[in-house]
N, C-alpha and C positions, 0 to 999 in steps of 0.2 A: 503493501499500497504508498502511493509515496502522493504528497497533498499536487494539485490545480491550482490549486489559487493559496497561495499566504502569510495575506494581506487580510486585514480588517477583523472580524468575527472569529471569520471561516479559521482563521490561523489556531486555535486554541482547540480546537478543535481537531488541525490535522496532529500535534501537539499528542493527544491521544497516545496515539501509532509510532512514536519516536522521530520524527518527522520534521525536523530545526527545530523553535528554540522561542524562545520569546523573548521581547527587546527588550532596551536595559534604559534605566535613565541619567544614568553616569558614566559618564568613563570607566572601565577596570585597571583595577592599576595591572599595571604589569608585573610585580613579584608574587611570588610563588607566597602563600600562605603555608609559613613556616611551625606556629605555631598552634598547640594541637586544638582543639576544640573540646572546652570543661563538657568535662564528665554533666550529666543530670544529677540534679540536687538529690534528685528519687533514686533507691537501688534499686536495685535489679528485682522485679518480680514485686515489689511493693508497690500494691493498691488499693484505692483510686489513683492514679493520675493523673493529669491536664496536659494536657497536653496544647499549642499554640500554632495550631495553623492554621491556613490558607479563611477558611470559617468561622475562628477568632479562638477561643478558648473551648476546646473539648475534654469532656472529665469523665475515665472510660475505669468503670467501678470496679471492675475486674481485671486477669488475664484474659485478651481475645484468644481463642480456641478456635474460632469457626470468623477465618479472617477473608472478604472478599479482596480482590487489587482485581480495579479497573481501571488500571496501570499501569503501562509496560515498564516504567521504571521502577516505581512500587514493587512490579513487585521482584523485576530483579534485586531490587535493598532488599526483602522482607530475606529471599534464599541466603544473601549476603551474609546477613547481620544474625543467617537463622533461627529465624520465625515463621521456615520452610512447612515444619511438621503443624502449627498456628494456621496452613493457610490449606480449604477446601475450593475455591474458584478462580481463578481470575480471567478475564476478559479473550476477545479472539484475536487479540492482536500483539500479548502476552507470548514473545517463540525462545522465550530464557532466562533461565536456563529449563535444560526440556524436561524436566521431572515435572513443573510448575503445573499444577489442571486447570487445563486452555477448557476452553467451553464454549459456546455459544451466547454466550451475554456480550452484550456492546457496549466499550468507550466511546463508540460515538453519539450512539443516541440508546440508551440505557432504558432498561423497563423495568420499572419499580416495583412489578409485580414477582419479573423473573429472579429480582438479589432477594426479595423474602422470601422464597421459595426455596433457597440455598442457607436458611433459618440463619443470617449472617453474626456475628457477638461486633463486629466491628466490618464496617466497608473505605477502601481506598480510593480516592478517587483527585484524577489532574483534573477535570474542569466539573460544575455544575452545568450539567447540560441536561436536554427536558425534564427539567427542575427537580430533577432524583433525590436530592437533600433535604426540599420541605420536603417529601414523598417519604423518602425513609424516617422524620424528623419525627414526623408522625404517628406510625409505628415503635418509637423510640429503637432505632438502629443509630449508635454511635457511629458519623462517619466522618473526617475525616481528610480534606480539600490542601492535596497537594500539586499546587499547578507548578507548571512546566518552572524552573530556577534559570532567576537573569543571570546569575553572577555561578560564581565558586563554591561561594559562603551558604547564597543560600540552600546551594545545592547539596553541601555536610547539614547543613542542616534539616531541612529534610529529613535526613541518614536519622541524624539523632530521633527527629519527634517520633522516627515510623521505631527506632529503638525505645525509645521509651512509651511509647504507647502498648508494643508489643510486651514489653519486660525481659527485654533484650540490651538496657542500657547499657551494656558495659557492650560490648559485641561493637552496639553502631560507635559508638568512643574509639575501643581498637581499631576497627574499618576504618574512618575521618581519620585517624593521625597514619595509618598505614597508606590510604594517600595520601594525603601528604608528601610523609618524606615521598616514596612512588616519584609523584611529578616537580617534585623538589631534585631527587636524582638526572630526573629526565635532563632537566633544564641543564643543570652543573654537568653532564657530560657533551649535549649539544650544544656544536658551536652559534656564536650570536648570527642570525639569520637577519642582524639589521641593515637595512640595503636592501634584504629579498622580498617579490612582490610576489603574492597570494589571490589567487581568485578561490573558492570557497564557493561549486555548485551545490545547491539545494534538490534541482531537480533540472529537466530540458524547457519550460518557460524563455531562460533559465531566469531563476531568485535566489536571492547569493543571500550575503551575512553581514553584514558592521562589523568593529572591532564593540563597538556598544551591545554585546547580547553576548550568551554564556559559551558558546562557540569560539567567537571574532578575542575572550577574550584567553580563553587557553591556547589561538595560535597567539597573538600577544605573549605569551609568557618566553618565548620564544626570538622573540624579534621580528616577527615578518613585520610587512604591509599590508593590507587591504585595499584590494583597488574602490573593493565597493562603498568603501568610507567619502571616496569620490562623486559614488550617486549623485541624480538631481533629485533623483527623492528617495531616500532612505524608510519608507515604508515604517517604519515603526522599529526599524533595523531589520528589515527583510528587502530590502528591494527587490522590483523587476528591472534587470541589464537587458540593456539590446546588445543581439552581438556583435554589433559596433561598436559596443563602448567596449568591449572587454579584449575585442581587437584591436581597439588603436592603448587599450591600457598595459599591452601586454605580457600577461605576470611572467613572472621566473619560475609559477610554481599552480600546478591546480589542480586543486582537490577536490577529489568527487563525490557525493555523497549520496548520487543517486545510480549505483552499478546492479542493487537488486532489481530499483525496485523498475527501473527504465533504460538495465542495459547497457549501460554507458562506460565505456573505456577512448584509452586517446587514440583508436582508432575513428570512434566516430564521429571524435571531436573536431577529425580533421578533416572530416565527409563536412562538417559544416561551411559556411561558405563565407569567407576569408581571416579559415583560421587556421589552415594547413601550414605558415607557415610564424605560425606562435609557436614566441620561444620555449614553453614547455613544453609541448607537440616537440617540435625539432630536436631538444635535447632531454628528451624523452625523460623532463621531470612532470607527469604527470601522477599523478596517488590516488589506485581504486581501493578508497574506502565502503568499510562496510554500514550500509547503507544504518541498521542501529548503534550501533555506539555511535556511527559518527550524531546521531540526534537525539541519544537519550541524558541526562545528567544523575544515572547513579553511579555507583559503583564503576565501571570501563569504562568512565572520561582515561579512564589512565588510559589506554589499553588504546582512549584516539588523540592520546598525548605523542606516546609510542612512535605512531606512526608521523604524524611529523619530527621531533626527533630522528628520525631518522632518514626524510625525507631530507630536511634541512644538515644534516653531516653529508646525507649524496649532494646536494647543490651547490657544495660549500669545499666540497675533497678536490 
């Protein structure tokens, strides 16, 4: 699944399948956060707990044992912090890890009755669609809204939210510390990419992403310069670029986040009008990313950073 449009209200819907990121409102830091996120004040397993989620302060009376995740990113996080055994159903876009109990539940058009039929004691959403928050609230089902992260700190915060909510606070804190350490090591190992320009493609429209987004912040850690930052209409951080704009910018590196959805690679790019002479194509600096890893804000952001680090090392060698 990939977006056919990433602007306006549709962006939130598309994010559920891990196809893009939300706009940020301030320029992200280019420094890798090194200080571990403080552990939640409530001891793991001590309930009730109150989580400050996107839908406000949510109190969870007891450790949930029947979790329904309608967010692919949340699903990945739950398993990474050891909450997998507590998950009884995930949405139809949650494809990682393989053992997640995938169902026909939709995160795009959630059906309240179908969710209730799973008898959940906690539901996790990335967006409030189809009035699902209100519907579940009427029957007393706790819901955590964990929207697409605007930056790394927000991503870490959501991991800790899920740890606290599920009784896995310690594991969540350890995961965040590990992610920060791995990112720091990747940045330190890579030569600075300052002066190197890049283009990140979300889909074949083509939509891209600016530095004022979660994805853009990852690239910024390596000192890369984003050609989309010069787009005339930033569209909340996800501008629709023209083929001519990309050709004129002639980026040193091209990262494709539409390989699985749309079958894009260096060969297909070269067939686009005016693109065969792009430096990234001629110099074999086109990086084919995994669509999901390149768009979700959970534990596998380290894998995205690793791909970027390797590309910078290759481009500067």
